[in-house]
C-alpha positions in Angstrom: 30.7 4.5 15.4 30.8 5.2 11.6 28.0 3.7 9.5 28.9 0.7 7.4 27.1 1.4 4.1 26.7 -0.7 1.0 25.0 2.3 -0.7 24.1 5.8 0.2 21.8 6.5 3.1 19.8 9.8 2.9 18.8 11.4 6.2 16.1 13.9 5.6 13.8 16.2 7.5 10.8 18.2 6.4 9.3 21.4 7.9 5.7 21.8 6.7 2.5 23.9 7.0 1.0 21.2 9.2 0.7 17.5 9.9 -2.1 16.6 7.5 -0.3 14.6 4.8 -3.2 15.0 2.3 -3.6 18.8 2.8 -0.4 20.3 4.1 2.7 21.2 2.1 6.5 21.3 2.6 8.1 24.6 3.4 11.7 23.4 3.9 13.5 20.2 3.1 17.0 19.2 4.2 18.9 16.1 3.1 22.1 14.8 4.5 23.3 12.0 2.2 25.9 9.7 3.8 28.0 7.8 1.3 29.8 4.4 1.7 33.2 6.2 1.5 32.4 8.2 4.6 31.7 11.5 2.7 28.6 13.5 3.2 26.5 15.7 0.9 23.9 18.2 2.2 21.1 19.9 0.4 18.7 22.3 2.1 15.9 24.1 0.2 13.2 26.5 1.2 9.9 25.8 -0.6 6.9 27.9 -1.4 4.0 25.9 -0.2 1.5 27.9 -2.3 -0.6 28.4 0.7 -0.4 30.5 3.9 1.7 29.0 6.7 -0.4 28.8 9.9 1.1 30.8 12.7 1.1 27.8 15.0 3.3 26.0 12.6 5.6 29.0 12.1 6.1 29.3 15.9 7.4 25.7 15.9 9.8 25.7 12.9 10.4 29.5 12.6 9.5 29.7 9.0 7.0 32.4 8.1 5.3 33.4 4.8 7.9 36.1 4.2 10.6 33.5 4.4 9.3 31.5 1.4 8.2 34.4 -0.8 10.0 34.0 -4.0 11.1 30.5 -3.1 10.5 27.7 -5.7 7.5 25.5 -5.4 8.0 21.8 -4.7 7.0 21.0 -8.2 9.9 23.2 -9.5 12.5 21.4 -7.3 11.0 17.9 -7.2 13.2 16.5 -10.0 16.3 18.0 -8.3 15.4 16.5 -4.9 14.7 13.1 -6.5 18.0 13.2 -8.3 19.9 14.2 -5.2 18.4 11.3 -3.2 19.0 8.9 -6.1 19.0 5.2 -5.2 19.8 5.9 -1.5 18.0 4.3 1.4 16.0 6.7 3.5 16.4 7.6 7.2 14.9 10.2 9.5 13.3 10.9 12.8 9.7 9.8 12.7 10.2 9.5 9.0 8.2 6.3 8.5 5.0 7.9 9.8 5.4 11.5 8.6 8.4 12.5 6.4 8.3 9.6 3.9 4.5 9.8 3.2 4.6 13.6 3.1 7.5 13.5 0.6 5.7 10.8 -1.5 2.6 13.0 -1.5 4.5 16.0 -2.9 6.3 13.8 -5.5 3.0 12.5 -6.7 1.5 16.0 -6.9 4.5 17.0 -9.0 4.2 14.0 -11.3 7.6 12.6 -10.2 7.9 8.8 -10.3 9.9 8.3 -7.2 9.9 4.6 -6.3 10.3 3.2 -2.8 10.7 -0.3 -4.0 13.9 -2.0 -3.0 14.9 0.8 -0.5 15.5 0.3 3.2 14.0 2.8 5.7 15.6 3.5 9.0 13.5 5.5 11.5 15.8 6.6 14.2 12.8 7.6 16.4 11.7 4.0 16.4 15.0 2.8 17.7 14.9 5.5 20.4 11.3 4.9 21.4 11.7 1.2 21.5 14.9 1.3 23.5 14.4 4.5 25.6 11.2 6.3 24.6 12.1 9.9 24.5 12.1 13.0 22.0 14.7 14.1 19.6 16.0 16.8 21.9 16.2 14.4 24.8 17.7 11.7 22.5 20.4 14.2 21.4 21.3 14.9 25.0 21.0 11.3 26.1 23.1 9.8 23.3 25.4 12.6 22.3 25.6 14.5 25.6 24.9 17.7 23.7 22.2 20.4 23.8 20.0 20.8 20.7 19.7 24.6 20.8 18.3 25.0 17.3 15.6 22.4 17.4 13.1 22.4 14.6 15.5 23.9 12.1 15.5 21.3 9.4 19.3 21.1 9.0 19.9 21.1 12.7 17.4 18.3 13.2 18.7 16.2 10.4 22.3 16.5 11.6 21.2 15.7 15.1 19.4 12.6 13.9 22.5 11.5 12.0 24.6 11.9 15.1 22.0 10.1 17.3 22.0 7.0 15.1 25.8 6.8 15.2 25.7 7.0 19.0 22.9 4.5 19.2 25.1 2.0 17.3 27.7 2.4 20.0 25.4 2.2 23.0 23.3 -0.8 21.8 26.1 -2.7 20.1 25.4 -5.8 22.2 22.1 -4.8 23.9 19.4 -7.5 24.0 15.8 -6.6 23.2 12.7 -8.6 23.8 9.6 -8.2 21.6 6.0 -8.6 22.6 6.0 -12.3 21.8 9.0 -12.8 24.2 11.5 -13.3 21.4 15.0 -12.0 22.2 17.5 -10.5 19.8 20.3 -8.0 19.4 18.6 -5.7 16.8 20.7 -2.5 16.8 23.6 -3.5 14.6 25.7 -1.6 12.1 23.7 -2.8 9.1 21.1 -0.7 7.3 19.0 -3.7 6.3 18.8 -4.9 9.9 17.9 -1.4 11.2 15.3 -1.3 8.5 13.6 -4.4 9.8 13.8 -3.2 13.5 12.4 0.2 12.8 9.6 -1.1 10.6 8.0 -3.5 13.1 4.5 -2.5 12.1 5.3 -3.3 8.5 3.4 -0.5 6.8 2.2 -0.8 3.2 1.6 2.9 2.6 3.6 4.6 5.5 0.4 6.5 6.5 -0.6 3.3 8.3 -3.9 2.8 6.6 -2.6 -0.6 5.4 0.0 -2.9 7.0 1.4 -6.4 6.2 0.3 -9.3 8.4 2.6 -12.2 9.4 1.7 -13.9 6.1 2.8 -10.9 4.0 -0.8 -10.0 3.1 -1.9 -6.4 3.0 -4.6 -5.8 5.7 -6.6 -2.7 6.6 -5.4 -0.9 9.7 -8.4 1.3 10.3 -12.1 1.5 10.1 -14.8 -1.3 10.0 -12.5 -3.7 8.1 -9.5 -3.3 10.4 -7.5 -6.5 10.5 -9.0 -7.9 7.4 -7.0 -8.7 4.2 -7.5 -6.1 1.6 -8.2 -8.6 -1.2 -10.9 -10.3 1.0 -12.6 -7.0 1.5 -12.5 -6.3 -2.2 -14.2 -9.7 -2.8 -16.8 -9.1 -0.2 -17.4 -5.3 -0.7 -15.8 -4.1 -4.0 -17.3 -0.6 -3.5 -14.9 -0.1 -0.6 -12.1 0.5 -3.1 -14.1 3.2 -4.8 -14.9 4.8 -1.5 -11.3 5.1 -0.6 -10.1 6.2 -4.0 -12.7 9.1 -3.9 -12.1 9.8 -0.2 -9.7 12.2 1.6 -6.8 9.7 1.8 -3.1 10.5 0.9 -2.3 10.0 -2.8 0.4 7.4 -1.9 -2.2 5.4 0.1 -4.4 5.4 -2.9 -1.5 4.4 -5.2 -0.8 1.4 -2.9 -4.5 0.5 -2.7 -4.8 0.6 -6.5 -1.8 -1.8 -6.9 -3.6 -4.3 -4.6 -6.9 -3.7 -6.6 -5.2 -4.3 -9.9 -3.6 -7.5 -8.6 -7.0 -8.7 -7.2 -8.7 -8.0 -10.6 -6.0 -9.8 -12.5 -6.5 -12.9 -10.2 -10.2 -12.8 -10.9 -9.6 -12.6 -14.6 -7.2 -15.5 -14.5 -9.6 -17.6 -12.5 -12.4 -17.0 -15.0 -10.0 -17.9 -17.9 -9.3 -21.2 -16.2 -12.9 -22.2 -15.9 -14.0 -25.0 -18.3 -15.6 -23.6 -21.5 -18.9 -25.3 -22.6 -18.9 -26.5 -26.2 -21.6 -25.3 -28.6 -23.2 -28.8 -28.6 -23.3 -28.8 -24.7 -24.9 -25.3 -24.7 -27.7 -26.6 -27.1 -28.2 -29.9 -25.2 -31.2 -30.1 -22.8 -30.4 -30.2 -19.2 -30.6 -33.6 -17.5 -33.8 -33.5 -15.4 -33.7 -37.1 -14.4 -36.7 -37.9 -16.6 -36.6 -40.1 -19.7 -35.9 -38.1 -22.8 -38.9 -38.1 -25.0 -37.0 -37.6 -28.2 -35.3 -40.9 -27.8 -38.4 -43.1 -27.5 -38.4 -43.8 -31.3 -34.6 -44.0 -31.6 -33.7 -46.6 -34.2 -37.1 -46.5 -35.9 -37.4 -45.4 -39.6 -38.8 -41.9 -39.9 -41.7 -41.1 -42.3 -42.6 -37.7 -43.8 -45.9 -36.2 -42.9 -48.1 -37.2 -40.0 -46.8 -39.7 -37.5 -47.8 -43.3 -38.3 -50.8 -44.5 -36.2 -50.6 -47.8 -34.4 -52.3 -50.5 -36.6 -54.7 -53.1 -35.4 -58.0 -54.8 -36.1 -61.2 -52.6 -36.3 -63.9 -54.0 -34.0 -67.6 -53.5 -33.9 -67.3 -51.6 -30.6 -64.9 -49.1 -32.3 -67.4 -48.5 -35.1 -70.2 -48.0 -32.6 -68.2 -45.4 -30.7 -67.3 -43.5 -33.8 -71.0 -43.5 -34.9 -72.1 -42.2 -31.5 -69.4 -39.5 -31.6 -70.1 -38.1 -35.0 -73.8 -38.8 -35.2 -73.6 -41.0 -38.2 
């Protein structure tokens, strides 16, 4: 079944020095861009990772140090890759958990402002795992009845992924699926937006899975001591957690997403402070009400005289004179 596309859908696959998104680098990228008119564009690039490729990684994807000697660095081809993808939605095999965050990490290192806002993300592995739970090689045999002989070659993998999705659309055209809550639906349909929702059930914020959206659309932490708590609530309770993550060994894109939540949280705090009633200068100078009679008001309404306060007048008695004489010895 051919894909019904409203805009381009870019299938891509990365071969890397390892699986640590923060520390490892891309050694090969292949992109198959499917267009609404049915045409396809393919771009495959070897990339110098500027670090040795571990032998265990080379044994998997077949790319060794000698194969990338003289190849451009990702920073040198980043603008070209971003332009080729353009405004396309993104698709891949395990792309939500690995390829997208790894690609974003490389774009950020290269200083390329590649926005994910407004795009759909179709992770073919999630369809496969949720409907059959196998590997790409098994998926290719299961859905396409073909043998993937050149597995872990970026272009072979990305083309196999493209064909698997087309076959999945045929196989699951009317297949019913039940989620953990018992809700039934027919999720695998020929619509990229619907596939986006089905393959992003965990609703990641940063794709590395450190933060996810809850049912209310709030960002919550998905790891550590604050797992399950809204990010903004943690900021209010423990603002130093933001600094700890920003200085820690987390992917750059995770930090970028975290900073967006932080800036929004700070803006809300500023707005709340601005909405608090402002005390007038007279109120600031006025004494606090202690519940006791105010001494300064006892003579309110009486004429004031300069100098010493006026004594109470009254007749002078003999007893008063005797007391004064005894006091002063006169």
